[in-house]
N, C-alpha and C positions, 0 to 999 in steps of 0.2 A: 577502419572500425566503428559502428554505430554506438554512440553514446546513449543509453535508454534514459539518463536522467535529462538528457536535454530535450524539453518538448518543443523548444519553438522552431520554426521553419528555419532551412538554411538560410542565412545573410540576414536574419532579423535577431538583431542584439536583445538580450533581455535585462530587464532592470533588476538590481540587486536591494535587499531590504534597505540599506542605507540610502539609495536613491529615493524610494518611498518616504523615509523618514526627513531626507532633505527636502524633498517636496512639501511635506507638512509643514516644514520649519521655514519654508521660503528661501532655502540655500541652495537651488539648484539655478543654474544658468538658463535664461530665458529659452534658449534652443532646447535643451534638455527637459525644461517643464513643458515646453510646447510637445515635445515627441510623447511625453509621460500622458499628456492631456489627451492626445491623438488615440494612443493606448487605450485609456479610460474609454472614450467615446466607443472604440469597436471592440471592447472586451468588458461585459457587464460585471463579470466578476470582479476585475481590477478597479473597476469604478465603486462596487459595493464594498471592496476591502479599503479604498481609500477614504469612501465617507464612513467606515467605522472608524479609521484611524483619526481621522479629523475630528470626529466627536469625542476623542478621549481628551478630558481637560489637562491633566498632569502629563506634559509630552515627554518629561524624563522618566516614566514609569513605562511606557512603551516597550522598552528593549525587555524590561525585568519581565512584563505580561507576556512578550513573545516566549522568551525563554522558560517560562513556567508552563505555558501552553504546549509548547515542545516537549519537555519533559513528561507531562500528562499523556500527551498523544503517544510517546514511545512506550510508557507503561503499559497502556492500552493494547498498543500493536504487540509487544511482546508477550503479555499474558495471553492473548488469543493464539499467538503462535506456538506458545508452550501448551497451550489445550489442545491444539490441534495436532502437533507432534505427540501427544500423549493417547490420544485417539488413534492415530494410524498404525496399522500393524504393517511392519515391514514386508516388502514385496516376497521375500523368500520364506516366510512362514504362511502366505499363502501358497506357495508350491508344496509345501509340506502338508497343508490340510489337504490339498488335492490329491496328493498322492495317498494319505491315509484314507479318504473316502473311497479312492479307487481300489486299494487293497482289502477294504472292508467289504465293497460289493462284489469283489471278484470272489473273495472266501466265501460269501452267502451264497453267491451264484453256484461255487464248487459244491457246496453240500447240498444244494436244492437239487442240483442234477444228480448227485451221487446217488441221495436218498431215492429219487424217482426213479433212477435205474436199478438200484437194488429189488424194487418190488417186482 
């Protein structure tokens, strides 16, 4: 079964948030640091993220900042999902609307034909 949350190619290990924080604090082994630096060279997004992390002066506040950002992101996403859910008409209502329009057209057509036939 395919894991849709795994965006990395087969066989390629992903780094965790802790790995990035350990790199910033220089607590990674030289091999792991080299692998991370190689990924930073290959992926501009990772490079930009690491530059942003390293620019934070208070390293202890990084985890708190990440938690706050995740909370805000979840709020925004949930709000958008709820708005879409409210706007969405369930599919069975479309069927009811289509049947109603068809019946209306059939009744109008019957009266038009009946009135023209009576003349």
